[in-house]
C-alpha positions as CSV (number, residue, x, y, z in Angstrom):
1,M,48.0,75.3,-64.4
2,T,47.1,71.4,-65.4
3,F,43.7,71.0,-67.8
4,L,41.9,69.7,-65.2
5,S,42.6,72.7,-62.7
6,K,42.1,74.9,-65.7
7,T,38.5,73.2,-66.0
8,L,37.5,73.4,-62.3
9,S,38.4,77.0,-62.8
10,L,35.9,77.7,-65.3
11,F,33.1,75.8,-63.8
12,S,33.6,77.5,-61.0
13,L,33.7,80.9,-62.8
14,I,30.3,80.2,-64.4
15,F,28.6,78.8,-61.2
16,L,29.6,82.2,-59.5
17,F,28.4,84.2,-62.4
18,S,25.1,82.2,-62.9
19,N,24.3,82.4,-59.2
20,C,25.0,86.2,-59.4
21,N,23.1,86.9,-62.0
22,S,20.2,84.7,-60.5
23,F,20.9,86.6,-57.3
24,A,20.4,89.9,-59.3
25,Q,17.2,88.7,-61.0
26,K,15.6,87.4,-57.7
27,K,16.6,91.0,-56.2
28,D,15.2,93.0,-59.1
29,D,11.9,90.7,-59.4
30,Y,9.7,93.2,-57.6
31,V,11.0,96.3,-60.0
32,A,10.3,94.6,-63.5
33,K,6.8,93.8,-62.0
34,I,6.0,97.3,-60.7
35,D,7.2,98.9,-63.7
36,S,4.9,96.6,-65.9
37,L,2.2,96.9,-63.9
38,V,2.1,100.7,-63.7
39,Q,2.8,100.8,-67.5
40,N,-0.4,98.4,-68.0
41,T,-2.4,98.4,-65.5
42,S,-6.0,99.7,-65.9
43,P,-7.7,102.2,-64.2
44,I,-4.5,103.8,-65.4
45,F,-1.8,104.6,-62.9
46,N,-0.6,108.3,-62.5
47,G,1.6,109.3,-59.7
48,V,4.8,108.5,-58.2
49,I,6.2,105.7,-56.1
50,L,9.3,105.3,-53.7
51,I,10.8,102.6,-52.0
52,S,13.6,103.0,-49.7
53,K,15.7,101.2,-46.7
54,N,16.6,103.5,-43.6
55,G,16.1,106.4,-45.9
56,K,18.0,105.3,-49.0
57,T,15.9,104.9,-52.3
58,L,15.7,101.8,-53.6
59,Y,13.2,102.3,-56.3
60,S,11.4,105.0,-57.6
61,K,8.9,105.5,-60.5
62,V,7.2,108.7,-61.9
63,K,4.3,108.2,-64.5
64,G,1.8,110.4,-65.7
65,V,1.4,114.6,-65.5
66,T,0.6,117.1,-63.3
67,D,-2.5,118.1,-65.5
68,F,-4.4,116.3,-67.6
69,D,-5.1,119.8,-69.5
70,T,-1.2,120.9,-69.9
71,K,0.2,117.6,-69.9
72,K,3.0,118.6,-68.0
73,P,4.7,115.9,-66.2
74,L,5.0,114.5,-63.1
75,K,8.3,114.6,-61.2
76,L,9.6,112.6,-58.4
77,D,9.8,116.1,-56.0
78,S,5.7,116.8,-57.2
79,Q,4.1,117.8,-54.0
80,F,0.8,116.1,-53.3
81,E,-2.2,116.5,-50.8
82,I,-1.6,113.6,-48.6
83,M,-5.0,113.6,-46.9
84,S,-5.7,111.1,-44.3
85,N,-2.1,110.5,-43.5
86,S,-1.9,113.7,-42.2
87,K,-3.4,112.0,-38.9
88,L,-0.5,110.5,-38.0
89,I,1.6,113.7,-37.9
90,T,-1.0,115.0,-35.6
91,A,-0.9,112.1,-33.6
92,V,3.1,112.8,-33.5
93,L,2.4,116.2,-32.4
94,I,0.0,115.7,-29.7
95,L,2.2,112.9,-28.2
96,L,5.2,115.8,-28.4
97,E,2.7,117.9,-26.3
98,V,2.5,114.6,-24.3
99,E,6.2,114.3,-23.8
100,K,6.4,118.0,-22.5
101,G,3.7,117.6,-19.9
102,K,1.3,119.7,-21.5
103,V,-1.2,116.9,-22.6
104,E,-2.3,113.9,-20.8
105,L,-3.6,110.9,-23.3
106,N,-6.6,109.6,-20.2
107,A,-7.3,113.1,-19.5
108,P,-11.0,113.9,-20.5
109,I,-11.0,116.4,-23.5
110,K,-13.1,119.3,-21.5
111,K,-9.4,119.6,-19.8
112,Y,-7.8,120.9,-23.2
113,L,-11.1,122.1,-25.2
114,P,-12.9,124.3,-22.3
115,E,-15.1,125.6,-24.9
116,L,-17.2,122.3,-25.3
117,T,-20.5,122.7,-23.6
118,Q,-21.7,118.9,-24.3
119,T,-21.5,116.4,-21.2
120,W,-19.6,114.0,-22.9
121,A,-16.8,116.5,-22.9
122,D,-15.9,115.4,-19.3
123,S,-16.1,111.4,-20.0
124,V,-14.4,111.6,-24.2
125,T,-10.5,111.4,-23.8
126,V,-7.4,112.6,-25.8
127,H,-6.6,108.6,-26.5
128,Q,-10.0,107.9,-27.7
129,L,-9.8,110.9,-29.9
130,L,-6.7,109.3,-31.2
131,N,-7.9,105.9,-31.9
132,H,-11.5,107.0,-33.0
133,T,-13.0,105.1,-30.6
134,H,-14.5,108.4,-28.7
135,G,-18.6,108.4,-30.4
136,I,-18.8,112.2,-31.3
137,V,-20.7,112.6,-34.7
138,D,-21.3,116.1,-34.1
139,L,-20.6,118.2,-31.6
140,K,-24.1,119.7,-30.8
141,K,-25.7,115.8,-30.4
142,P,-25.1,113.0,-27.7
143,L,-22.6,110.1,-28.5
144,A,-23.4,107.9,-31.2
145,F,-22.1,105.1,-28.7
146,K,-20.0,104.6,-25.0
147,P,-16.3,106.0,-25.6
148,G,-13.7,103.1,-26.0
149,T,-16.6,100.7,-27.1
150,R,-16.4,100.8,-31.1
151,F,-13.8,102.0,-33.9
152,E,-15.8,105.1,-35.8
153,Y,-13.4,106.5,-38.0
154,G,-13.4,110.4,-39.4
155,N,-12.0,113.8,-39.3
156,L,-13.9,115.1,-36.7
157,S,-11.5,113.7,-33.8
158,N,-8.3,115.0,-35.7
159,T,-10.4,118.6,-35.8
160,L,-10.4,118.6,-32.1
161,L,-7.2,117.1,-31.7
162,T,-5.8,120.3,-34.1
163,K,-7.8,122.8,-31.7
164,I,-6.1,120.9,-28.5
165,I,-2.4,121.6,-30.1
166,E,-3.2,124.9,-30.7
167,N,-5.1,125.4,-27.3
168,V,-2.0,123.9,-25.1
169,S,0.5,125.6,-27.2
170,Q,-0.7,128.8,-28.0
171,K,0.3,128.4,-31.4
172,S,-1.4,127.7,-35.1
173,Y,-1.7,124.0,-36.5
174,S,-0.2,125.0,-39.2
175,E,3.1,126.7,-37.1
176,I,3.7,123.9,-35.2
177,A,3.9,121.2,-38.3
178,N,5.8,123.1,-40.3
179,A,8.4,124.0,-37.6
180,L,8.8,120.5,-37.4
181,F,9.2,119.7,-40.7
182,K,11.8,122.2,-41.1
183,K,13.5,120.5,-38.3
184,L,13.3,117.2,-40.2
185,K,14.3,119.0,-43.4
186,M,11.1,117.8,-44.9
187,K,11.7,121.0,-47.8
188,N,8.4,120.3,-49.9
189,T,6.4,119.8,-46.8
190,Y,4.0,121.9,-45.3
191,C,0.4,122.6,-44.2
192,Y,-2.1,123.5,-46.6
193,S,-2.7,127.0,-47.6
194,K,-4.5,128.9,-50.5
195,D,-1.6,131.1,-50.9
196,K,1.2,128.2,-50.8
197,N,0.1,125.8,-53.5
198,Q,2.7,126.9,-56.0
199,N,4.2,123.0,-56.8
200,L,0.8,121.2,-55.5
201,V,-0.3,119.1,-58.3
202,T,-4.1,118.9,-59.6
203,G,-6.2,116.2,-58.1
204,Y,-8.9,115.0,-60.4
205,I,-11.7,112.1,-60.1
206,N,-11.5,109.1,-62.4
207,S,-15.2,108.4,-63.6
208,G,-14.4,105.6,-66.5
209,G,-11.1,107.2,-67.9
210,T,-12.7,110.5,-68.0
211,F,-11.1,112.9,-65.6
212,E,-12.9,115.2,-63.7
213,K,-10.5,118.3,-62.5
214,V,-11.2,119.2,-58.3
215,T,-11.6,122.7,-58.2
216,K,-12.6,123.3,-54.5
217,T,-10.8,121.7,-51.4
218,Q,-12.4,119.8,-48.7
219,I,-9.4,121.4,-46.4
220,T,-10.2,124.1,-44.0
221,P,-8.2,125.6,-41.2
222,Q,-9.9,124.1,-38.5
223,S,-9.3,120.2,-40.8
224,L,-5.7,120.8,-41.1
225,G,-4.8,117.9,-38.9
226,A,-7.3,115.5,-40.9
227,D,-6.4,116.1,-43.9
228,G,-4.2,119.4,-44.7
229,V,-0.5,118.2,-45.6
230,V,0.7,118.5,-48.6
231,S,4.2,116.4,-49.1
232,T,6.3,114.4,-51.5
233,V,7.3,110.7,-51.8
234,N,10.9,111.9,-50.5
235,D,9.7,113.9,-47.6
236,L,7.7,111.0,-46.3
237,A,10.7,108.7,-46.7
238,I,12.5,111.4,-44.3
239,W,9.4,111.1,-42.0
240,N,9.3,107.5,-41.6
241,N,13.3,107.1,-41.4
242,N,12.8,109.8,-38.6
243,L,9.7,108.5,-36.8
244,H,10.3,104.8,-37.0
245,K,14.2,105.1,-35.7
246,G,13.2,107.1,-32.3
247,K,14.5,110.7,-33.8
248,I,10.9,112.4,-33.4
249,L,9.6,110.3,-30.2
250,K,11.2,108.6,-26.9
251,P,10.7,105.0,-27.2
252,E,8.2,104.7,-24.4
253,T,6.0,107.5,-26.4
254,Y,6.5,105.9,-29.9
255,K,5.2,102.3,-28.6
256,S,2.1,104.0,-27.1
257,M,1.5,105.2,-30.5
258,L,1.8,101.3,-31.7
259,N,0.0,99.7,-28.7
260,Y,-3.3,99.5,-30.0
261,N,-6.6,98.3,-28.0
262,I,-9.0,98.3,-30.9
263,T,-9.2,96.7,-34.3
264,S,-11.1,97.7,-37.5
265,E,-11.2,96.7,-41.4
266,H,-10.2,98.1,-44.3
267,D,-9.9,96.7,-47.8
268,F,-6.4,98.2,-48.5
269,F,-5.1,96.6,-45.2
270,G,-6.9,92.8,-46.2
271,K,-10.2,91.6,-45.0
272,E,-9.1,91.1,-41.5
273,Y,-9.5,93.1,-38.5
274,E,-6.2,94.9,-38.0
275,G,-4.7,97.0,-34.6
276,Y,-5.6,100.9,-34.8
277,G,-3.3,102.5,-33.0
278,Y,-2.9,106.6,-32.9
279,G,-3.4,107.7,-36.6
280,I,-1.9,104.7,-37.7
281,R,-2.9,100.9,-38.4
282,I,-0.9,98.0,-37.3
283,V,-1.1,95.4,-39.6
284,E,0.0,91.6,-38.4
285,K,-2.2,89.4,-40.3
286,E,-0.1,89.3,-43.5
287,A,2.6,87.7,-44.7
288,V,4.9,90.6,-43.4
289,K,4.1,92.8,-40.5
290,Y,3.9,96.6,-41.6
291,I,2.2,99.7,-40.3
292,G,0.8,102.9,-42.0
293,H,-2.2,104.7,-43.5
294,T,-3.8,105.5,-46.4
295,G,-5.3,109.1,-47.7
296,L,-8.0,109.7,-50.1
297,G,-9.9,113.0,-51.3
298,D,-9.9,116.3,-53.4
299,G,-8.6,113.7,-56.2
300,F,-5.4,112.5,-54.8
301,S,-4.5,109.0,-53.0
302,S,-1.9,108.2,-51.1
303,V,-0.4,105.3,-49.1
304,N,2.6,105.3,-46.7
305,L,3.7,101.8,-45.4
306,Y,6.5,100.7,-42.8
307,F,7.9,97.1,-42.7
308,P,9.8,97.6,-39.3
309,E,11.5,94.1,-39.5
310,S,13.2,95.1,-43.0
311,N,13.3,98.8,-42.4
312,I,11.7,99.2,-45.6
313,S,9.1,102.2,-46.6
314,L,6.8,101.7,-49.5
315,I,4.9,105.4,-50.2
316,I,2.5,105.9,-53.3
317,M,1.3,108.7,-53.9
318,E,-1.3,110.0,-56.8
319,N,-3.1,113.0,-58.3
320,Q,-6.2,111.0,-59.2
321,M,-9.0,109.1,-57.0
322,N,-11.6,107.0,-58.7
323,K,-15.4,107.6,-58.7
324,N,-15.8,104.0,-57.9
325,A,-15.4,102.8,-54.6
326,D,-14.4,99.6,-55.5
327,L,-11.3,101.0,-56.9
328,F,-9.9,103.3,-54.3
329,Y,-6.2,102.6,-54.3
330,I,-6.4,99.8,-56.7
331,S,-3.0,100.3,-57.8
332,E,-1.7,100.8,-54.9
333,F,-3.0,97.6,-53.5
334,K,-1.2,95.7,-56.5
335,I,1.8,97.1,-55.8
336,K,2.0,96.3,-52.1
337,N,1.5,92.9,-52.7
338,I,3.9,92.5,-55.1
339,L,6.5,93.9,-52.6
340,L,5.0,91.5,-49.7
341,R,6.0,88.7,-52.2
342,S,9.1,89.7,-52.9
343,D,12.6,88.8,-51.3
344,L,13.5,91.9,-50.4
345,L,11.1,91.9,-47.0
346,K,12.4,88.8,-46.4
C-alpha cells in the first residue's frame, strides 16, 4: 500500500469515526438533557420516566422514593394511580361494546341508563359523554348547555360511561377492565381496590418542598372509569403498543376514537385549542403531531403520550402533585419539550 493510500485510509477512518461519534452524541442528546433535568429541576422530580418505540425501551429513569417517611426508593415497576389517564381505557371498553353491537355511539344514554329520570337523558348521547360535550353538571339538575355545543371536562361523564359498561355487559367495571389488562399481559395494572394495593406507592401534595401524604383517595367504585386505574410505565407502554397498533380495536373503531369534532385548551398541551376525541387529546399544532392524556389527583401526576409518526411513547408518573396549579406537570412539560426538539421524533 502506498503512502498516499495509507494516508487516505487513515483519513477515511477518522472521518467515519468522527461521524459515528457525532451521530451517537446527536442520538443520545435527549438522554443527557432529561437526565440533567431530572437531577437538577425545581420543584424536584419524584417518579419514573419511560420512552419506548414499538414496545421496546429506549430510555428509562427512576428518581425518588415511594414514601418520604421510609425513603424506600422507587422502582421501574412501581405502581401509580394514573387518575384521568383511566378515561382512555374506559373509552376503549365502550368502543369494544360498540363493536359487539351492544352500544351505539349516537344513541341517547337513556337507552343504557333507564334509571335516569331527567328529560335530558333522551337527548345526550354516548358520543357526547365520551368527548365531554354533554352539558351534564349534576344528575338532578338541568343541562348547563345544549349537548354537543361546548366542551366541559369532568369525571361525571366517565361515571356514567362506567355504569353503561356494567349495564350492557352485566359485569362489574373492574371485572371487564382487569380481564383486558390480563389479555394484554399488563401484569401490574388493575382497577383500584382497598384490598389490592400492595405495590401502590404513596401520593403526596408538594407545598413549596414540604410533602403532605394523601391519606384519603378520591376514587370510588362509581368513579373507576374516570380515575381508578393503577398501573406502571412499562404496562402503559404495552397498552400503547397494542392500542395504537390495531391490536385492541378494529381500524374503523380506532379512527372514530381520534375523529374529533370539538377542541379545547389544556396548558400541558400548549395554548392552542386542540382536538379532543374519546378520552384522548389530538395535538396537531406543535412541532410534531402526538396524542395522549394527563392525570392528576390523590397526590399523583401522570402523562401518557404517543407520537404516531415515529411509534414513540413517552410515559411519566410521579407520586407527587404540586399544590400550586401553575406547577402542575412542570417536569413532565419540560421533558415533553426536550423530546419534541430531539432527533428521536424526526
